[in-house]
N, C-alpha and C positions, 0 to 999 in steps of 0.2 A: 232390843232384847236378844234377838237372834244373832246378831254379829259378835256380840262378846261370847255367847256360847261358840259359837264357830272359831274364832281366834283361840278360846279354850281349850278346843280340840285340836287345833291345827299348832299349835304353839308350845301346849303343856303335856299333852296326853300323849301325843304321839311320839314324841323325843322320849320320853318315860316309857312308851311300849318298846320300842325299838331297843332301849337301853336294857331294859328287862330281858328281852329276846336274845340280844347279843351276850349278856351275862349268862345266861342258861345255855347258851350254843356255845360259847367258849369253855364252861366248866363241864360240858355234856363231852364235848371233844377230847378235853382234857384227860378226864376219867376214862374213856375209850382208850385211849393211846395209853395210858399209866397201868390199866388194869389188863391190855393186850386181850378184849374180849371184843365180841360182835354181840354180845345180849343187851341191845339197845333199849328194851323197857326197863331193865332194872338199871341202868347205867342212867337211864333219864330221872327216874325217882330218887337215885341216890343224888344226882347234880340238884336238883331241886332242894332236897333235906340239905345238901351242905350248903347251899345259898341262904336257906331259914336259919341257920346258926347265927351266923353272923352278917345279916344281909349287907348293911350299910357299909362295913370295912372291906368285904370281899368284892360289893360293886364297885367301890372306888380303885381298887385295885386291878381288876379287871378291864375298866373304865380306862386306867391311866395306861393299862399295857397295849389296849386296842388303840390308842391315842399316840401312843409311841410307835407304834406297828404300823400305823398308815401315814405318822407323819413324815417319814423320810420317802415313802413314794411320791410326796409331791416335790421334794428336792430332786430334781432330773431322775427320777425313777429308781434311785440307789437303793431304797428301801425294800424293793423285792427280793435283794441280796443281802442286805446286811440287817436293816432295823427291824424288819419283821419276822424274820428267823430267831433273833434274839430275845424281840419280845413274846414271842412262842414259847421260847425257851424258858425263861422267866417266868412265863404263865404256868407252864408244866411243873417248874421247879417249886413254886410259891403253893400251887394245890397238892403237889405231890407230898410236901412236907405237912400240908396242913390234915391231909388225908391219913398218913403216915405210910402212904405208899413209896416214899421217897425218905432215907434218914436224913436229918437235918445236919447241914454241914457248919459245923461250928470250926472258925479258925482258931487254932491252937498256938499260942507263943511258942516259940524256940526254946529249948530248956537250957541252952547256953553252955552245954556240956561236950 
C-alpha cells in the first residue's frame, strides 16, 4: 500500500505541482513586465486570478511556450539565443492580449487600391 502512494506522489502530484508553479511564475513575470511595475503582491494576485478564469487553456498555452523555449536549449544550446526569447515574446504577447495590456494584432487584407 505504501509503494503505490509513493508512486502517486512522485510521478503524478510532483509534476502537477511543478507545472502549476511554472504557470503562475510565467504569468506573474509577464504581468510584471507588461505593467512595468514593482508591486509584486498585487501582480501575484492578478496572475492567480488570471489563471483561474480559463485554467486549462491558459495552462496548456504556457506549458507549450515553456517546452518550445527549452527545446532549443537541447539542440546545441541555440535555444538560449533563438527559441527561448521567441517563446517569451509569444508568452508576453498572448498574456498581453488576454489582459488587454497589449492591443490585439489582427492581420488586415490589402485593399487592392
